[in-house]
N, C-alpha and C positions, 0 to 999 in steps of 0.2 A: 338400880343401875340403868343408865340411859343407853341410847344407841351408840355404837363406836364412832369416834371422831374421824371424819374424813375431810381433809382440807383439799380443795381443788385449786387448780391453777387460776390466777386472776383472770377475769373475763376481759376481753378487749374492749376498748372504748366504744366500739360500734354496737355492741350487744346491749340490749335493754336490761335493766336490773329489775328483777321481779321481787315483790315483797314476799316474805315467807308465809306459809300457811300456818296459822296458829291453831293448835289443837289442845284440847284439855289433857293434862297429864294423866297417864294411865298408871295404875298401881301394878307393879310386877312383883312376882315372887322373888325372894332373895336369890342372888346369882350363885351358881355353883362355882367352885374354884376353877373349873375348866372354862366356863363362860367368862369369868373375870379375867383369866389369863389371855383369852382370845381378844377380849375387849381392849386390854392393855397393849397387846401386840399391835393391833390395828392403830391404836392411838399413837404409839411410839413411832411406827412407820410414817404416819402422816405428819407428825410434828417434826421428825428428823428431816424429812424432805422439805417441809415448809421453812424451817430455820436455815437449812443450807441454801435454799433459794433466796432468802433475805440476805444472807452473807455474800452471795454472788451478785446481788443486785437485780435478780429476776422477779422479786416480790417486795412489796412495801412492808416495812416492819410493823405497821399498824394492823395489818391483816392477821397477825398472830397474837396480838396483845391480850386477847381473852384467855389464852392458854399459857401465858408466860408470866412469871413473877415480875413486878415492876422493875426491881433492881437489875434482873437479868435482861429484861427488854432494853434497858438503857445501855447495857454493855454490848448487846447485839447490834443496836442502832449505831453506836459509836464505831464498832468494828466495821460494819458495812460502809459507813461514811468514809473511814480511813482507807478502806480498800478501793472505794470509788475514786478518791483523790489520788491514790498511788497509780491506779490503772490509767488515769487521764483519758478515759474513754467510757462510753456507755457499755455496760455489760452486754455480751451477746445474748440475744433472745433465742428462744427455741431449744435451749438445752433441756433434755429430758433426764430427770433424776429418778433413779429406780432404787428403792430400798431393798435390802436383803432381809433375811429372817432375823428379827430381833431376839436378843437373849435377855431374859428378865430375871431379876433377883428381888424377891419380896423382902422388904425391911419392915416387918410388922404388918399391921392392917392398913396403915395410912401412908406408906411410902414404898416406892419401887425404884430400883436402879436398873437401867437398861443400856444396852449397846447395840448398834446396828451399823452396817456398812451401807453407805449411800453411793451408788454408782452413777457416773456420768460418762459421756463418750470418751473423754481423755483423762479423767481423774476419778479416783475412788477416795472417799472420805470415811474415816472411822468416827462415829459419833457416839458419845456417851452422855446420858442425861439422868437426872433424878426427878421423879414426879412425886408430888405429895398430894394427898386427898384433903382438900380444904373447902369448906362451905358447900359440900355436895358435888364437887367436881375435881378432876385431876389437874394439877398445875405444875408446870416445869419450873423447878427452883434452881437447878444447876445444869449446865450444858458445856460440853467440850467437844471440839471437832479437830481432827488431825488429818 
């Protein structure tokens, strides 16, 4: 098990981009079910906020490509582009999205379905997603936002 996924807001253009520090992978003991659940909760919260930011135009869709299945990423990119065209304006910057506590449902050892409410100043969104464990990492394969 690796460290929990935490996606941060995109840095402004004025900030310098630092290269990541590369460290040798460390072997860890197998995760307990409680550690696994906490890892997945943190990952679901970060991914839900990141995808909502893409849908509202506050984040580039390429920033979440690593954690999203290619077919789903194309759907998200198309939806965000349509929203931008309909809005006829640049999405307002500075919105703060706050995730609620996610609810997880394990579907075997390699899949989990989750839901979380993502709150903004004027709107709350219910988000449901399915994550599947592929090639040593969790990947979002389905996503619904209402």
